[in-house]
C-alpha positions as CSV (number, residue, x, y, z in Angstrom):
1,M,142.9,148.4,74.4
2,D,146.5,148.6,75.5
3,E,148.4,146.6,78.1
4,V,147.4,148.9,81.0
5,Q,143.7,148.9,80.2
6,T,143.7,145.1,79.6
7,T,145.4,144.6,83.0
8,W,142.8,146.8,84.7
9,A,140.0,145.0,83.0
10,I,141.4,141.6,84.0
11,A,141.8,142.8,87.6
12,G,138.3,144.3,87.7
13,S,136.7,141.2,86.2
14,A,138.6,138.9,88.7
15,A,137.5,141.2,91.6
16,L,133.8,141.0,90.5
17,F,134.1,137.3,90.2
18,G,135.6,137.0,93.7
19,L,132.8,139.2,95.1
20,C,130.1,137.1,93.4
21,L,131.8,133.9,94.7
22,W,131.9,135.3,98.2
23,R,128.3,136.4,98.1
24,E,127.2,133.0,96.7
25,R,128.9,131.2,99.6
26,Q,127.0,133.2,102.2
27,P,124.5,131.1,104.1
28,H,121.1,131.0,102.5
29,V,118.0,131.9,104.5
30,I,115.2,129.4,103.7
31,G,112.1,131.1,102.5
32,K,113.9,134.3,101.4
33,P,115.0,134.2,97.7
34,R,118.2,135.9,96.6
35,L,117.5,138.9,94.5
36,F,120.7,138.8,92.4
37,P,121.7,135.9,90.2
38,Y,125.4,135.4,91.2
39,I,126.0,132.1,89.3
40,P,125.0,133.4,85.8
41,V,127.1,136.6,86.4
42,M,130.1,134.4,87.4
43,L,129.7,132.4,84.1
44,V,129.7,135.6,82.1
45,L,132.7,136.9,84.0
46,V,134.6,133.6,83.3
47,I,133.9,134.1,79.6
48,V,135.1,137.7,79.7
49,L,138.2,136.7,81.6
50,F,139.1,134.1,79.0
51,G,138.7,136.7,76.3
52,L,140.8,139.3,78.2
53,L,143.5,136.8,78.9
54,A,143.6,135.8,75.2
55,H,143.8,139.5,74.3
56,A,146.7,140.0,76.8
57,V,148.6,137.1,75.2
58,T,148.1,138.7,71.8
59,L,149.4,142.1,73.1
60,L,152.4,140.5,74.8
61,T,153.4,138.2,71.9
62,G,152.4,140.4,68.9
63,K,150.6,137.4,67.3
64,P,146.9,136.9,67.4
65,L,145.8,133.6,68.9
66,T,144.3,131.3,66.3
67,P,141.3,129.0,67.1
68,R,142.2,125.4,67.3
69,G,138.8,123.8,67.1
70,L,137.6,120.5,65.9
71,G,137.4,121.5,62.3
72,G,140.3,120.8,60.1
């Protein structure tokens, strides 16, 4: 992916996250379950956004991000 595609993917993922957040904050009708699981979708979108942001940093700097985990 190049910079433009990465930017569009970040914008789309952020927009979907905002839509899910808005729908999750709607008042809940007791006795009527929601048919779409907004919170798990938001969790997946956060993971996707972190990956896309790391990819954008790699594209802008020219160096891949290295993991800095607990191992050593």
